[in-house]
C-alpha positions in Angstrom: -15.0 -12.4 3.3 -16.9 -11.8 0.1 -15.8 -14.8 -1.9 -16.0 -17.4 0.9 -17.3 -18.4 4.3 -16.4 -20.7 7.1 -17.6 -24.3 7.0 -20.0 -23.7 9.9 -21.6 -20.6 8.4 -25.5 -20.9 8.6 -25.7 -20.1 4.9 -24.2 -23.5 4.2 -27.4 -25.2 5.5 -29.8 -22.4 4.5 -28.6 -21.9 0.9 -26.2 -24.7 -0.1 -26.8 -23.7 -3.7 -24.9 -20.5 -3.1 -21.6 -22.4 -2.9 -19.4 -23.8 -5.7 -19.2 -27.6 -5.7 -16.7 -30.2 -6.8 -17.6 -32.4 -9.8 -18.9 -34.9 -7.2 -21.2 -32.2 -5.7 -19.2 -31.5 -2.5 -18.4 -28.1 -1.1 -14.9 -26.9 -1.9 -12.3 -24.3 -1.0 -10.8 -21.8 -3.4 -9.3 -23.9 -6.2 -5.5 -24.2 -6.2 -5.3 -22.3 -2.9 -4.3 -23.7 0.5 -7.6 -22.4 2.1 -9.0 -25.6 3.6 -10.7 -23.7 6.4 -13.1 -22.0 4.1 -15.5 -22.8 1.2 -16.2 -20.6 -1.8 -19.4 -18.8 -2.8 -20.9 -19.1 -6.3 -21.5 -15.6 -7.6 -23.5 -16.9 -10.6 -26.4 -17.0 -8.0 -28.5 -13.8 -8.0 -29.7 -14.6 -4.5 -26.2 -14.6 -3.1 -25.4 -11.3 -4.8 -28.5 -9.6 -3.3 -27.7 -11.1 0.1 -24.1 -9.8 0.1 -25.1 -6.4 -1.2 -27.8 -6.0 1.5 -25.4 -7.1 4.2 -22.9 -4.4 3.1 -25.7 -1.8 3.0 -26.9 -2.7 6.5 -23.6 -1.8 8.2 -23.3 1.5 6.3 -26.9 2.6 7.0 -27.3 1.3 10.5 -23.9 1.6 12.1 -22.3 4.5 10.1 -19.2 2.6 9.1 -17.0 4.5 6.6 -16.3 1.7 4.2 -14.9 -1.8 3.7 -11.6 -3.6 3.3 -12.6 -6.5 1.0 -10.6 -9.7 1.2 -9.4 -11.3 -2.1 -11.6 -8.9 -4.0 -10.4 -10.0 -7.4 -11.9 -13.4 -6.8 -15.3 -11.9 -6.9 -16.9 -10.7 -10.2 -16.1 -7.0 -10.8 -19.7 -6.3 -11.8 -20.8 -7.3 -8.3 -18.5 -4.8 -6.7 -19.5 -2.0 -9.1 -23.2 -2.5 -8.4 -22.6 -2.8 -4.6 -20.5 0.4 -4.7 -23.3 2.3 -6.5 -25.9 1.1 -3.9 -23.6 2.0 -1.0 -22.9 5.4 -2.3 -26.7 6.0 -2.6 -26.8 5.8 1.2 -23.7 8.0 1.6 -20.1 8.0 0.2 -17.9 5.2 1.4 -14.2 4.3 1.1 -13.5 0.9 -0.5 -10.2 -1.0 -0.2 -9.6 -4.1 -2.2 -7.1 -6.8 -1.2 -6.0 -7.0 -4.8 -3.7 -5.3 -7.3 -6.2 -5.5 -10.2 -6.3 -2.0 -11.8 -9.8 -2.3 -13.2 -11.2 -2.5 -9.7 -10.5 1.2 -9.5 -12.9 2.1 -12.4 -16.2 2.1 -10.5 -15.8 0.0 -7.4 -12.7 0.7 -5.3 -10.7 3.7 -4.1 -7.6 1.8 -3.1 -5.8 -1.5 -3.9 -2.8 -3.2 -2.3 0.6 -2.4 -3.8 1.9 -6.0 -3.6 4.4 -5.5 -6.4 5.9 -2.5 -4.6 6.6 -4.7 -1.6 8.1 -7.4 -3.8 10.6 -5.0 -5.4 11.6 -3.3 -2.2 12.2 -6.8 -0.6 14.4 -7.8 -3.6 16.4 -4.6 -3.3 17.0 -4.6 0.4 17.6 -8.3 1.0 18.7 -9.7 -2.3 21.0 -7.0 -3.6 18.9 -6.0 -6.7 19.3 -2.6 -8.3 16.2 -0.3 -8.5 15.4 -1.0 -12.1 12.6 -3.4 -11.2 11.1 -0.8 -8.8 11.2 2.0 -11.3 10.2 0.0 -14.4 8.2 -2.8 -12.9 6.1 -0.7 -10.4 6.4 3.1 -10.7 6.3 3.2 -14.5 3.2 1.0 -14.6 1.6 3.0 -11.8 2.0 6.4 -13.5 1.2 5.1 -17.0 -1.5 2.5 -16.5 -3.4 3.1 -13.3 -6.2 5.8 -13.2 -5.1 9.2 -11.7 -7.3 8.8 -8.7 -6.3 5.2 -8.0 -4.9 5.0 -4.5 -2.2 2.3 -4.0 -1.7 1.1 -0.4 2.1 1.0 0.2 3.4 -1.1 3.0 6.4 -2.8 4.5 4.3 -5.2 6.5 0.7 -6.5 6.7 -1.0 -9.4 8.4 -0.3 -11.9 5.6 3.4 -10.8 5.1 4.0 -10.7 8.8 2.5 -14.1 9.7 3.6 -16.1 6.7 6.7 -14.5 5.3 8.6 -12.9 8.2 8.7 -9.6 10.1 9.7 -6.2 8.9 13.3 -6.6 9.9 13.7 -10.0 8.3 12.2 -8.8 5.1 14.0 -5.4 4.7 17.1 -5.6 6.9 19.1 -2.4 7.1 16.9 -1.0 4.3 13.8 -0.9 6.4 13.8 2.8 7.1 14.5 3.6 3.4 11.5 1.5 2.4 9.3 3.2 5.0 10.3 6.6 3.7 9.5 5.6 0.1 6.1 4.2 1.1 5.2 7.5 2.8 6.3 9.8 0.0 5.4 7.8 -3.1 2.0 8.3 -4.8 -0.3 6.3 -2.6 -1.5 5.8 1.0 1.0 4.2 3.5 -0.1 1.4 5.9 1.5 0.9 9.3 0.8 -2.7 10.5 0.2 -3.5 14.1 3.3 -2.9 16.1 5.6 -1.6 13.4 5.9 1.7 15.1 6.9 -0.1 18.3 9.7 -2.0 16.5 7.8 -5.3 16.1 10.5 -7.8 15.3 8.6 -11.1 15.2 5.7 -12.7 13.4 2.3 -12.5 15.2 0.1 -15.5 15.6 -2.5 -15.4 12.8 -5.4 -17.0 14.5 -4.7 -16.5 18.2 -4.5 -13.5 20.5 -0.9 -12.3 20.5 -0.3 -9.1 22.5 2.2 -6.5 21.2 4.7 -4.9 23.4 4.1 -1.2 23.0 7.1 1.0 23.6 8.8 4.2 22.4 10.8 3.4 19.2 12.7 5.2 16.4 10.2 3.8 13.9 7.4 5.8 15.6 9.5 9.0 15.3 10.1 8.5 11.6 6.4 7.7 10.9 5.3 10.8 12.9 7.4 13.1 10.9 6.4 11.5 7.6 2.7 11.5 8.3 2.6 15.0 9.7 4.2 16.1 6.4 1.8 14.1 4.4 -1.2 15.7 6.1 -0.1 19.3 5.8 1.8 19.3 2.5 -0.5 19.0 -0.5 2.3 17.5 -2.7 1.9 14.3 -0.8 -1.8 14.1 -0.8 -3.5 11.1 -2.4 -4.8 10.6 -6.0 -5.8 13.7 -7.9 -5.5 15.8 -4.7 -1.7 15.3 -4.6 1.2 15.9 -6.9 2.4 13.4 -9.6 5.7 11.7 -9.2 8.3 13.3 -11.5 11.5 11.4 -11.8 14.7 13.3 -11.2 17.8 11.9 -13.0 21.0 11.6 -11.0 24.5 10.1 -11.5 23.8 7.0 -9.5 20.6 5.7 -11.3 21.2 2.1 -10.5 20.8 2.5 -6.8 19.6 6.1 -6.0 15.9 6.9 -6.5 15.1 10.6 -6.7 11.7 12.2 -7.6 9.7 15.3 -6.8 6.0 15.9 -6.2 4.4 19.3 -6.4 0.9 20.7 -5.8 -0.5 24.2 -5.3 2.9 25.6 -4.4 3.9 22.7 -2.1 6.9 20.7 -3.2 8.7 17.6 -1.8 11.8 16.0 -3.2 12.7 12.4 -2.1 16.2 11.0 -2.5 16.9 7.4 -1.3 20.1 5.4 -1.5 18.9 1.8 -2.0 22.4 0.3 -1.5 24.7 -0.7 1.3 27.4 1.7 0.1 27.7 5.4 1.1 27.3 7.7 -2.0 27.4 11.4 -2.9 24.9 11.8 -5.6 24.4 14.7 -8.0 20.8 15.5 -9.0 19.6 17.0 -12.3 20.1 20.7 -11.9 16.9 22.3 -13.2 14.3 20.4 -11.3 14.2 22.1 -8.0 15.5 25.6 -7.8 14.8 27.3 -4.5 15.4 26.6 -0.9 14.6 23.4 0.9 14.6 22.1 4.5 15.4 18.4 5.1 12.6 16.8 7.0 14.5 14.8 9.5 17.5 17.0 10.2 16.0 20.4 9.6 19.1 21.4 7.6 18.8 23.8 4.7 19.5 22.6 1.2 20.0 25.0 -1.7 20.5 23.0 -4.9 22.4 25.6 -6.9 25.0 25.7 -4.1 25.4 22.0 -3.6 28.0 19.7 -5.1 25.9 16.7 -4.3 23.7 15.0 -1.7 25.6 12.8 0.7 23.8 9.6 1.6 24.9 6.9 4.0 24.2 3.2 3.2 20.4 3.0 2.9 20.2 6.7 3.6 17.5 9.1 2.6 16.7 12.8 2.3 13.2 14.3 2.2 13.5 17.9 1.0 10.6 20.2 1.7 10.5 23.4 -0.3 10.4 26.5 1.8 
């Protein structure tokens, strides 16, 4: 936890000056946050910065770890992260994930950030009846226009914070869960599967206690296997500059049907998702995808020029893979 420690951390006694204090001189938790079990570090202290950097370098050099997931990364000065990344990469290249959505962290410090806003929009669509305008204009448009080309966004329908404090995947996405899963795996970014999602986890896990998961065969696992196999072998869905950009495909149900293509080195994938509780037949813009496609889940052939439209059940989806 780069920005804080526990109250019983030895650094509290060894270097009390490395912590922020209240006006009265007492240790304090993150201001305006309900984090009473931790106390915050003071990154104006050069000694703290050097200690943290050396600790990160130790695990890379001595234990061959591949990188770090950094808690509340935006609460730590960005220049600390940029310097730490430079020193880590001098040992060997690492992968850095920030628990943050701050785009400037991608410049010289982190490979991937959390797509918190994507989760918010998908939650609003699937459980609050919103149309997809917030998703397209509030998340996708910003991503393609503002974030660096090689900025990985971690797309998720669940994680440890959401699951423990805001409900499980079914409570948060209802009948639209699978549609949200498909989007997270085909959109520009890297999908996260949280513990137990593939086994149909339908409850919140205890945050601070051991809470075993019941592992079993489940339809979620079948969906994820197909999506991740496609993502690995089809360059259109690779990450950052290695994959294809998202190109919006217009359709005649723009309020509720999201359609886009991604293409790279001859590979092409078209995703069509009905983000509504009504069955629809949707016509897609004609010129975007001439050729022959196989639908990922059914294996059915799709030839755009011969089709009168794509039929989608409520919360239905089609992932079309160019042959």
